Every structure is written in C-alpha cells, then in structure tokens.
C-alpha positions in Angstrom: 4.5 65.3 -61.8 1.5 63.4 -61.5 -1.5 63.2 -58.9 -5.0 61.4 -58.5 -7.1 63.1 -56.0 -10.4 60.8 -54.9 -13.8 61.7 -53.2 -13.3 63.1 -49.9 -15.6 60.4 -47.5 -16.5 60.7 -43.7 -14.8 58.3 -42.7 -11.7 60.0 -43.6 -12.4 63.1 -40.7 -9.8 61.5 -38.9 -7.1 62.2 -41.3 -8.1 65.5 -42.3 -7.7 66.7 -38.8 -4.2 64.1 -38.5 -3.4 67.0 -42.0 -4.7 70.4 -40.4 -3.0 69.3 -36.9 0.4 68.2 -38.9 0.5 70.9 -41.7 -1.2 74.1 -39.5 -0.6 73.5 -36.3 3.0 75.7 -36.5 1.0 78.3 -38.7 -1.0 79.1 -36.9 0.4 79.8 -33.4 3.5 81.9 -35.5 -0.4 84.0 -37.1 -2.3 84.5 -33.4 0.1 83.4 -30.9 -1.5 80.1 -30.0 -3.3 75.9 -31.0 -6.5 77.5 -29.2 -7.7 73.0 -29.8 -10.9 73.9 -29.6 -11.7 77.2 -31.5 -9.1 75.7 -34.1 -11.2 72.4 -34.3 -14.6 74.0 -34.3 -13.4 75.8 -37.1 -12.2 72.3 -38.6 -15.6 71.4 -38.2 -17.5 74.2 -39.9 -15.6 73.7 -43.2 -15.8 70.0 -43.3 -17.6 70.0 -46.8 -16.6 66.8 -48.0 -18.2 68.0 -51.3 -16.1 70.6 -52.4 -13.0 69.1 -51.1 -10.9 66.4 -52.6 -7.7 63.9 -51.2 -4.8 64.6 -52.9 -2.8 61.2 -54.3 0.6 60.8 -55.3 1.1 57.1 -55.5 -1.6 55.4 -54.2 -0.7 56.7 -50.5 -3.2 60.1 -49.4 -1.0 63.1 -48.8 -3.3 66.2 -48.9 -6.4 68.1 -49.6 -7.5 70.9 -51.5 -10.8 72.5 -51.2 -12.3 75.1 -54.2 -15.7 76.4 -54.2 -16.6 76.9 -57.6 -18.1 80.8 -57.8 -19.3 82.7 -61.0 -15.9 84.9 -61.6 -13.5 83.2 -59.5 -12.4 80.0 -58.2 -10.8 81.0 -54.0 -9.0 77.5 -53.4 -10.9 77.7 -49.9 -8.0 75.1 -49.0 -4.7 73.2 -49.4 -2.9 71.2 -47.3 -0.4 68.6 -47.5 1.4 66.4 -45.2 5.5 66.7 -44.0 6.7 63.6 -45.5 5.3 65.2 -49.0 6.3 68.6 -49.5 9.0 70.1 -52.1 7.9 67.0 -54.2 6.1 69.3 -56.8 2.7 68.2 -55.5 1.5 71.7 -54.7 2.9 73.4 -57.7 1.3 70.5 -60.0 -2.2 70.4 -57.9 -1.9 74.1 -57.9 -1.3 75.0 -62.1 -4.2 72.7 -62.6 -6.5 74.7 -60.8 -5.2 77.5 -62.7 -5.3 75.8 -66.2 -9.5 73.7 -65.1 -11.8 75.1 -67.5 -13.9 77.5 -67.8 -11.2 79.6 -67.2 -11.6 81.8 -63.9 -8.5 83.0 -62.2 -8.3 81.7 -59.2 -8.5 83.9 -55.3 -7.4 82.0 -52.4 -6.1 84.0 -48.4 -2.7 83.2 -46.9 -1.4 83.9 -43.8 0.1 87.1 -43.6 3.1 85.5 -41.7 3.1 82.2 -43.8 6.5 81.8 -46.1 3.6 80.3 -48.8 3.2 83.7 -50.0 6.2 83.0 -51.7 5.2 79.6 -52.5 1.6 81.7 -54.4 3.5 84.2 -56.2 5.8 82.4 -58.3 3.2 80.6 -59.3 1.5 84.5 -60.8 -0.5 85.0 -57.5 -0.4 89.1 -56.8 -1.6 90.0 -53.4 -5.1 92.3 -54.1 -5.1 93.3 -50.2 -4.4 92.6 -46.6 -5.6 91.7 -43.5 -4.3 91.5 -39.9 -3.6 87.8 -41.0 -3.7 87.5 -44.2 -3.2 88.3 -47.7 -5.5 87.7 -50.5 -3.7 86.9 -53.5 -5.2 86.5 -56.7 -4.2 84.5 -60.5 -5.2 84.7 -63.7 -6.7 81.3 -65.5 -3.8 79.9 -67.2 -4.4 77.9 -71.2 -5.6 73.7 -70.2 -2.1 71.9 -70.6 -1.0 71.6 -74.6 -3.0 74.7 -75.6 -1.6 78.3 -76.7 -1.7 80.9 -74.0 
C-alpha cells in the first residue's frame, strides 16, 4: 500500500476534530461510559500539536492523522486515527510498518484502550503489552529493518 503524508496546518483543526469524533467516539464511550464533549474537546485542544502531526493521505485524499513523539530511546505513537471510509484497506498496517522501519531504529511505544479491538491489530504487528492502567494497555514493539534490507 502506498500512502503519503502532509504537514498539518492550523486550517486542518476542523478536519482533525471531526476525525476524532468519527473515529474515537464509540471507543471513548466504551472505555469511559460516556462522551463528555467539553472534556474531549479540551483534551483535543491540549494535544493539538501540528509540528508533531502528519495528515495521512491515500489516493490524494485526506484519510487520517498520525502523531509521533520522537524520544531519545523510543518513538511514542501518540495518535493514529483513520476515517472509517479508509479503514480495513491496509493503511494502518502500512503506516505502522513504516514507523517501525524509520531510521534510526527505535522501539515504538503506544497506548490502546483496554476495551479496544485494536489491541489485536497491534499484536499482529509485533507489539506486546508491557503494562496496563485502568483504561489503557501500554504496548511496545521493537524496530524493524527498512524494507529491502536484511532484518
């Protein structure tokens, strides 16, 4: 699967808010029992950090977002959200594999809701649970060699 990314601009705020609502509302309700729009919006605003975010594009269409914090000894996948119309088409797998192969090699850490079926998706890509909080599994995967290079 070939995807591209582009810079997040301030004008993308509305798209990214709608993406959050569309892709995360059901998961948030399942995890916390409610959707508190003011609280979710406040958290969204706190974490809206365009320099760390990239819009995912498929076929020239905005399809989602990824936010990665590059730390000294690991990468933290702070956010990956894909519009429902682009889910189950291999985009998430391609994005995660690309992240795991990104130089320099570093493990990737993420949080996933304990109630989310996405945990199985991450396990298929080599992530394991390293700890659990009341609402999240903390998962980690080792870096991979770049495509075409020996592992």
